Steps between C-alpha positions, in 0.01 A plus 500: 500500500400747767286484810387833640459625852179704507625719784575853379802659660686821421854442380786684335582367150854379432612841365248689716280608207284268288604673179861393565419130537576422134852641552579283802675217314728715283591734789591205722696333221695811398575656839492235772733212400181293503651197334794494743306519827207280395730227370698518823177470694416188295845355565467529877192276515468125465175354367412131470251363244141540614575772754283811511646848449318831554623822338357758739438838338575342164437818300531441126613141554868524396625317809203262501578388147872471578414273794289275277769489232764405758281250687249371241387213726409733785153649547540877464242758609518879477291741705464877477245759606516695173268361227681693225839341564332159534359541150853562372632200695227271367560610145876443527451152650242402238726617215778281637274199559562508876262322739489759778211595726457871575289619793387848593541562870655692785845420639393534863175301455610209281217283358681175576473242774767431762810310383419543129839580345855367513658829395388859470696754298432870469670779307465876556174466692581562866603863453142577396368395845478694824693365798181347640413331172855375449472312827145382422623372164791314658261335747279395208803362313595303811144365525473375141854356483545133581731405788860548382369720220701803393437863411731671249480878459651748256436861602663827594739463790728704722715736294858378456634854503402865477471490122254211516299685766466807281419282197206351692326837547313486163349165604390651831347799322320273252383226740479701824731549798254332735541158335858513372682626812479157665689353207781753484540473878558126460200379702388207286723243674370600842141494377548145368632392838208672674260304279649169619754422229838344571828504310429850373778631281584768247654290222609758241500870407480679168593860436247661264439853379216517755695370799581171668287198414535210746413130489380325816395152602347343811357166608189390685650263754238332717616399850 
């Protein structure tokens, strides 16, 4: 089931070009240790029955479906700006009999009310955003999270060594230096703090053929 945001906004598809969208799943599966880092992301969260989870920038729905499989009594929603990947996500969920809501919308203008979700997870989305929109998105995440809610992120992080830095160059060429430099410079933790989050932490790192992929978490503590 999908609800659409009628606002039209330019965006860069997951692999930069629309004609590559159908290759997104196999490329991620074959080259990115997708199963390892997404399962680790799942393991670092705790979800109680009835809680609401948002997969922000859900893409083709792989993580969204994994969340629903792991926490079947939770209410799981996926949101993405790209209608083509949402069609893939919907089809995958329907084929597996999964009750998941998919919305079309913008990460930095979320179509949800304040304090809507208990947890928000996001995978390989932040490196597509400019520095300004990364911070806007984090402020939106903070707004729609409930008090004590958590954000869990998997995305490109600071290179562990020179080899990982060089390996990241193809991603920067594909997705743009303007948006990816913040990631490889390790700015996501500071941006989360700037947006009001507490207990910000890099929880794990994975070496991939494209560079260092990091996992992060933070909490919305209300004083």
